[in-house]
N, C-alpha and C positions, 0 to 999 in steps of 0.2 A: 866783511866789508860790506854787505848788503844793507840795505834800509831795513830797520825792524820797528814794528810799534813801540811806542814808549809805554813803560809800565805805569798802571793806573795811579799808583801812589806817588808820582812825581809832582803832579798838578791837582789843583782843585779848581773847580768851575765856580765862579763869583758872579751871580747874575748883576746886570747893571742896576743902579738904584731906581730908574724908572723904564719899565718894561715896554712903553709907547715912545721912548727916547727917539726911535728911528721912523717913527710914523710922522704923518702930516701934522699930528696934534703934537705941540710941544709939550714938555714937562718942566715943572718948578723944580728948584733945588731940593724940595722935599720929596719928590716923586710923583706928585700928583699932576692928572693932566691939565693943561692950560690951553683953552681954545684962543685962537687968534694969532699964536706965536708959531713961527716956524721952528721947526724940530732942529737940533743940532746937526743932523744928517743932510736934511733939506738945505740949510745955510751952508753946507760944504758943497752944493751942488750935485748931490747924490740922487740915486734913482728913487722917485717917491713911491715906486711899485715894490721896491724892497722893502719887506717887513722885517728882517733880521738883520743885526750888524754882523760883520765879517768876525770870525772866530778869532779869539785872543790867543796868546801862547797857552793857556789853559786848553784851547782847542787842539794842541799838537797832541793830544792823547791819542787820536786817531790818525795822525799824520806819520811821516817817516822821518827818522833820524839817522844821521850819518855825521860823523866826527863831531864838530859842535854846532852843526845846524839842524834843524827841524823844518821839514818841509810840509805844507798843509794846503791840500786842494780847497777852493772856495767855489762851491757850486751856485754861484750867483753870475749873473751876465753883467759884466762892467767893460768899457773901454778901457784901453792900456792906462791912460792917465787916471782915471777913476780907480782903477784895480790897484794901482802903485800907490795911490794916497791912502786907500782904506787899508792896505797891508801896513803902510807906515803909521798910521792912527793906532795901530795895534802893536807897535813896537818892531816892525819888520820892514820888508822890502818884497817887491816881486821876486822869485826865485832867480838865482844866478848861479846856474851850475859851473864851477869852477875847473872841475876835471871830469875825466871819463868815469870815474866811479860815482860821482854826484849825479851825473847824467844818466848813468845806468839805473840808479835808485829813483830817479824822476820817472823814467821811462816805464820801470815795472810798476811804481806806485799808480801812474796815471792809467796803463793797462788794466790792472786790478779793480781800479775804481769805476772804469767806464764800460768795459768789455760787456758785451760783444759789439757795442757801437763805436764810433769814432768820433770824439769830441776834441776841438783844439782848446788849448788853454794857455793864456799869458804866462811868459816868463820876463824876467827884467833885462831884456836885451833888445837894442835899438840902434839904427845909423842914423838918427836925426840931424847930428852935428855936421856931418858930411857923408854923402852917398858912399856905401861900401865900407865905412869905417864904423865897424860893429863895436858898441860899447856896451858894458854892464850898466846897470842902473846906477850903480856906485861911481860910474865914471873911468873905470879900468877898461883898458882894451881886451876884447874877447880874443883868447889865444887859440882856441880850437872851435871847429865847426862840425856840425853835422845835419847838413842842408838835405831835404828830400831830393832824390834824382830818380828818375825813370825815363824810359825811351820817348815819352810824351812831353814830361815836365821837368824843369830843372829849377831849384829854387837857390838863391833869393832871385825872383823875376818880376819884382813889382816895381823897381825904379824907384823916383822920387815919391810915387804915390802910397807905397807899402813899406813903411820903415820899423814896424815892431814885430818882434818874434813871438811864435807861439809854438808849442809843442803839440803834435798829433798824438791822440790817446791810442792809436792802433799800433804805431811802430816808434813812437818817440821822437821821429824826426822833426827838423827846424822848417818853418814856414815863415816867409815874411807876409805881413798882413797890413791892411790899413788900421792905423792905431785907433781909429773911432769905431771899428768893428766892436761888438759888445760879444763876449765869451766869457767862460769860466777862467779861472786864475789860480796860480800857485803862489803862496806867501812862503818867505824864508824868514825864520828867526833864529837868532843866536841863541845858543844854551849856555 
């Protein structure tokens, strides 16, 4: 039931036609640089400092697969909305752990990717519609929770200021954060 790396024969990596597509210098349809045009990524309001596009499903070679989903950590700092848009542009969404098995897979994957450090990563859960009504990015109501709690801090604790959920890489617990905070994120793709 645990997440396993995908076999390399499942996907091939096809580079984008223009290697500078995500830089401030635009590209023509033929793949040549065009000065004076904004890149596709810049037109979407993306981070101009980011020089590489987010991985596509082909990048799931390094991700984790469980059931009919592939989870892929993207080590690029983005706000919640930017992370969701970048996952969507590649055919997915921010990760939406639907059950304990998927959450356990994400927890192990995050821990392996970042140990011995603790980095938070966005997942597709928020309460923007109504405070305390936690929804997946798909609009479905979240049916289970795994909030961080200890004798000093109890999550969620941000009220109307913190409406988006991240997972901690040291223990996989949920934290509510300001949606504009820039952090790594986890995409989910249907296989």
